[in-house]
C-alpha positions in Angstrom: 0.0 0.0 0.0 1.4 3.4 -1.1 1.0 6.2 1.5 2.6 9.2 3.1 2.4 10.3 6.7 2.8 13.6 8.6 2.2 14.9 12.1 1.1 18.5 12.8 2.3 20.6 15.8 -1.0 19.8 17.4 0.0 16.2 17.1 -2.7 15.3 14.7 -1.8 12.3 12.4 -2.3 12.7 8.7 -2.1 9.8 6.2 -2.4 10.2 2.4 -3.3 6.8 0.8 -3.2 5.8 -2.9 -6.2 4.2 -4.6 -6.2 2.6 -8.0 -9.7 4.0 -8.8 -8.5 7.6 -8.6 -10.1 8.3 -5.2 -7.0 8.7 -3.0 -7.8 9.3 0.6 -6.5 11.8 3.2 -7.2 10.7 6.8 -6.7 12.7 10.0 -6.7 11.2 13.4 -7.0 13.5 16.4 -7.0 12.8 20.2 -5.3 9.4 19.4 -4.8 8.6 23.1 -8.5 8.8 23.9 -10.7 5.8 24.0 -12.5 7.1 21.0 -10.1 9.0 18.7 -11.6 11.3 16.2 -11.0 10.2 12.6 -11.8 12.2 9.5 -11.5 11.1 5.9 -11.8 13.0 2.6 -11.4 11.7 -1.0 -8.6 13.3 -3.0 -8.3 13.1 -6.8 -5.3 11.0 -8.0 -3.9 8.6 -10.6 -6.0 5.6 -11.6 -5.0 2.2 -13.0 -6.5 3.3 -16.3 -4.0 6.2 -16.6 -0.9 5.9 -18.8 1.1 6.6 -15.6 -0.1 3.4 -14.1 1.2 1.3 -17.0 4.7 2.5 -16.2 4.5 1.2 -12.7 6.1 3.7 -10.4 3.8 5.8 -8.2 4.6 8.2 -5.4 2.6 9.7 -2.6 3.8 12.9 -0.9 2.2 14.9 1.9 3.6 18.4 2.7 2.6 20.9 5.4 3.0 24.6 5.0 5.2 26.4 7.5 2.1 27.7 9.4 0.4 24.3 9.1 -2.8 25.8 7.8 -2.6 23.8 4.6 -1.7 20.3 3.6 -0.5 19.6 0.0 -1.3 16.1 -1.3 0.7 15.0 -4.3 0.1 11.7 -6.1 2.4 11.2 -9.1 3.6 8.5 -11.5 5.7 8.0 -14.6 3.9 8.0 -18.0 4.8 6.7 -21.4 6.2 7.2 -23.9 8.4 10.1 -22.6 9.2 8.5 -19.2 8.0 11.7 -17.6 5.9 12.1 -14.6 2.4 13.4 -14.2 0.7 14.3 -10.9 -2.5 15.4 -9.2 -1.9 18.1 -6.6 -4.6 19.0 -4.1 -4.5 21.7 -1.4 -6.4 20.9 1.8 -7.4 23.5 4.4 -6.8 21.9 7.7 -9.1 24.2 9.7 -12.2 22.6 8.1 -10.5 19.7 6.4 -11.7 20.5 2.9 -10.0 20.5 -0.5 -9.9 24.1 -1.8 -7.8 23.5 -5.0 -6.7 20.7 -7.3 -4.3 20.8 -10.2 -3.5 18.1 -12.7 -0.1 18.5 -14.3 0.9 16.5 -17.4 1.3 17.1 -21.1 -1.8 19.2 -20.9 0.3 22.1 -19.6 0.5 25.1 -21.8 4.1 24.2 -22.7 4.2 20.4 -23.0 7.9 20.4 -22.2 7.5 22.2 -18.9 6.8 19.2 -16.6 8.4 16.4 -18.6 11.2 14.4 -17.0 11.7 13.6 -13.4 10.6 16.2 -10.8 10.6 16.8 -7.1 8.3 18.8 -4.9 8.9 20.8 -1.8 7.8 23.9 0.0 10.0 27.0 0.5 10.1 29.1 3.7 7.4 31.4 2.4 5.0 28.6 1.8 5.2 28.3 -2.0 5.1 24.9 -3.7 8.3 24.5 -5.6 8.4 22.0 -8.5 11.8 21.2 -9.9 11.7 19.2 -13.2 14.8 17.8 -14.8 15.5 16.2 -18.1 18.7 14.1 -18.0 21.1 14.2 -20.9 22.4 10.9 -22.4 25.3 9.4 -20.5 27.9 10.1 -23.2 27.0 13.1 -25.3 30.0 14.8 -27.0 29.4 18.1 -25.3 29.2 16.5 -21.8 26.4 15.7 -19.4 24.4 18.9 -19.3 21.0 18.2 -17.6 18.1 20.6 -18.2 16.3 21.9 -15.1 13.0 23.9 -14.8 12.0 25.3 -11.5 8.5 26.6 -10.9 7.0 28.3 -7.8 3.3 28.0 -7.3 1.3 30.1 -4.9 -0.9 28.5 -2.3 -3.7 27.8 -2.0 -4.6 28.7 -5.6 -1.7 26.7 -7.2 -0.9 29.5 -9.7 2.5 29.6 -11.3 4.2 32.7 -9.9 7.6 32.2 -11.4 9.8 30.0 -13.5 13.5 29.6 -14.0 15.3 27.4 -16.5 19.0 26.4 -16.3 21.4 23.6 -17.4 23.7 22.0 -14.9 26.8 19.9 -15.6 26.1 16.6 -13.9 27.7 16.0 -10.4 28.9 19.6 -10.2 27.7 23.1 -9.4 28.5 24.4 -12.9 25.3 26.0 -14.3 24.1 28.0 -17.3 21.0 30.0 -16.8 18.5 30.5 -19.6 16.1 33.5 -19.8 17.9 35.6 -17.1 14.9 37.9 -16.6 12.6 35.0 -15.7 15.0 33.6 -13.2 15.5 37.1 -11.7 11.8 37.6 -11.3 11.5 34.2 -9.6 14.3 35.0 -7.2 12.7 38.3 -6.4 9.4 36.7 -5.6 11.0 34.3 -3.1 13.4 36.9 -1.6 16.6 35.0 -2.6 19.8 36.9 -3.6 20.8 34.2 -6.1 20.0 30.9 -7.7 22.5 29.0 -5.6 21.0 30.3 -2.3 17.5 29.5 -3.5 18.4 25.9 -4.6 20.0 25.2 -1.2 17.0 26.5 0.6 14.6 24.0 -1.2 16.9 21.0 -1.2 16.6 18.7 1.8 20.0 17.9 3.3 19.5 14.8 5.5 22.4 14.2 7.8 24.3 11.1 6.6 24.7 8.3 9.2 28.0 8.5 11.0 30.7 6.0 10.0 29.8 2.7 11.6 26.4 3.9 12.7 24.5 1.4 10.6 24.8 -2.1 11.9 26.0 -4.7 9.5 22.6 -6.5 9.6 20.7 -3.4 8.5 20.1 -2.7 4.8 21.5 0.7 3.8 18.8 1.5 1.3 15.9 1.2 3.7 17.7 2.6 6.8 16.2 5.7 8.5 16.8 7.4 11.7 14.6 9.9 13.6 15.1 12.1 16.7 12.2 12.9 19.1 11.1 16.6 19.3 12.8 17.1 22.6 16.1 15.4 21.5 15.8 12.7 24.2 15.4 9.7 22.0 16.5 8.4 18.6 14.9 5.7 16.5 16.5 3.4 13.9 14.4 1.6 11.3 16.4 -1.5 10.3 15.5 -4.1 7.7 17.2 -7.1 6.2 16.1 -9.3 3.3 17.2 -10.6 0.0 17.1 -9.9 -3.8 14.4 -11.7 -5.8 14.7 -13.1 -9.3 14.2 -9.6 -10.8 16.8 -8.0 -8.5 14.3 -6.2 -6.3 14.9 -6.0 -2.6 12.4 -8.0 -0.6 12.1 -7.2 3.1 12.1 -10.4 5.3 12.5 -8.6 8.7 11.9 -5.1 10.0 12.6 -3.7 13.4 12.5 -0.2 15.0 15.2 0.2 17.6 14.9 3.1 20.2 17.9 4.6 21.9 18.5 7.2 24.6 20.4 10.1 23.0 22.0 11.0 26.3 23.3 7.6 27.3 23.3 5.8 24.0 21.6 2.9 25.7 19.0 0.9 23.8 15.6 1.5 25.3 13.6 -1.0 23.4 12.8 -2.5 20.0 9.5 -2.8 18.0 9.1 -5.6 15.6 7.3 -4.4 12.5 4.8 -7.0 11.3 4.3 -5.6 7.9 5.9 -3.5 5.2 5.7 -0.7 4.2 5.4 1.2 7.5 6.0 4.8 8.4 6.9 6.0 11.9 7.3 9.4 13.5 7.9 10.7 17.0 5.1 12.7 18.8 5.1 14.5 22.1 1.9 14.9 24.2 1.7 16.3 27.8 5.4 16.1 28.3 5.6 12.4 27.2 7.3 10.9 24.1 5.5 8.5 21.8 6.5 6.7 18.6 3.5 6.5 16.2 3.7 3.7 13.7 1.5 3.7 10.6 0.9 0.4 8.7 -0.3 0.6 5.2 -1.8 4.1 5.8 -4.7 2.6 7.7 -3.6 1.2 11.0 -2.0 3.3 13.7 0.0 1.8 16.6 1.1 4.0 19.5 4.1 3.3 21.8 5.0 5.4 24.8 8.8 5.7 25.2 10.1 5.6 28.8 13.8 5.6 29.6 
């Protein structure tokens, strides 16, 4: 089951779940420690198994929260044929009344069909714009070198209107760039308050801290390894899997466990065996206590209180 998970500052749990019939679902669970938690569900437009994107196989679910947490941005995307590009459904949900206020479908129907072709990533900047960065990769051995073409768009929220666009080429695995249409890029940078393209790209690029040398145990698969820290910095979790490669070379998880450590002492506090995969987990803090919330398949929530 494909899904994404997020937790608000009010400790509400959000889950965005894919559905092959095009009716993806956003769920919100509030007061999850009560005997009767409050659950809300709304249907969100998304890819269907009849879409060209579905025939290419790879789907992705993303759930983003604006800096003030007034809006949730739900993005369901997938590759489509024959251009190996990606198309997506983007919906903006107002969390105060839990309603969709805008939906945008981006694909070859865009005004310039080349705009959103290729691989692209989505994030939010500090001002609350949705930033879409599309890239078309050059062949591996062109005579002029590997110059990949990038197109960056900023969309205002909640109306999802394109407020700026910047195009540039970048030599692969380097910071060497050539900007196209300087005036357009200058206008985009002015809108976001950035002094230059380098500063803006750094601000929208997540830089996860790499694990320290020797931090990943030999029995943990590197590709699925994740580590989280509780909001108060007291605990650290380690999601560890092991498995094998199947006939097609895909990694198959045979065992998954979440290890919890005390940051102060380094001592292992406990371990949670994960009965199914995929799962998502996040720390939450309520009334001065730490919890690990584990979501299975986007539909089942397990809650663990962490006590040192």
